[in-house]
N, C-alpha and C positions, 0 to 999 in steps of 0.2 A: 503493499499499499504506500502511496505517495500523497501527502497532503501539501496543497499549494496555497499560498496566501499572498494576494497581490496588494501593492500599496503605491502610493506617490500620485494618485490621481487627483483632479482638482479643476478649477476654473482658470483658464489662461486667455489671453487676448491673441487675436490672430497675429501670426508672425512669431509668437512666442515658443518657449521650449518647456518640455517636461521630461522627467525621467521616471519611468515606472519600474518596480522591482517586484520580483516574485520570489518568495522563499519557499524552499521545499524541505519536507521533512525526509528523514532516512540518511542512511550512510552510503548509498550507491547512486547518488545524484549523477555522477559523471556517466553512468550506464544509460541515462536518459536523454533522448533529444527533447528539445524544449521549443515551444512556439508561442507566439502571440496572436491572438484573434481579436476581433472587435465586432460589436454588434449595435448599430444604430437603431433608434426607434423605428418599428415597422419593417425593418429589414433582417435578412438572415445574417447569421454569424459568418464573418469572412476572415479568411486567413490574411495575416499581416507579414510575419517574419518567423523563420525557425533557425535553430542552430543545432548542430550535432553535438553529441556527448562531449567530445574533446574540444568543441568551440572552433574546429578548423573549417567547418563547412557551414555556410549560411544560404538561406532562400528568402526572397522577399517578393511581396506583391508589387506589381508595377505601379499602383497608386501611391506608394510611399517611397519610391526610388529616389535616391538622393536626399531624403529628409528623415528617414527613420533608420536607426541601426539596432541590432541585437547583440548581446555580449553575455558571457557567463562567468561566474567566479566559482569554480568547483570547490575551492576551499571554504567558501561561504554558503554553499547549496542555494545559490541565488542566481537568477537570470534577470537581465535588464532590458528595458526598451527606452532608447534615447529618442526623443521625438523633438524635431527641430522644424522651424518654418511651419508650425501648425495653422490649419485652415479650419474654417467653421464645419466643413464636411468630415473632419476628423473626429467630430463630436460622437461619442459611443461609449458604451461600456467595454473596458479591454479586459480580456481574460488570457490567462496563461495555461498552457496545456503540456503534458508530458507523455511521452511514449517511449517504449525501447526502440521503435522504428522511426527513422527519420522520415521515411515515406508517409507513415500513418499519421504522425504528429502534425502534418500539415493539412490534415483532414478533420472533419468534425467527429471522426471514429477515434480520435486519440483517447487514451485510457484514462487519464487523470485531468481534472479541470479545477481551477480555482473559482472563487465566487465572483470575481470581477471587480474593477475599480472604474468609477466614472471619470471621463475626461470631457470637459466642456470647453469649447473654444468659441469665444465671442468675437463677433465682427466689429 
């Protein structure tokens, strides 16, 4: 079992930055690929970014190219989402996910999910 707790959300003006954190329980964090998803009101949850267990491989959605980055600190059992140049359309609840498969973690079939953290970008 892996428990995930997101933090760092809030209200920010367009053009600003936020860094989200996702802390994971357990001693085998490096075995899990991690991902960030987001869900805006009335929309389906969508993939944002993923990183392999070692941190050496990342995938990102085109909508966040050049603005968002994912990183992880396996010593701290934490994955981060750095969001820059935020836009009102980035407003959503952001979730982190974990799975032993880097392919699966990029889908809604990922094994473990956090409760989410709200990000609101004002124009």
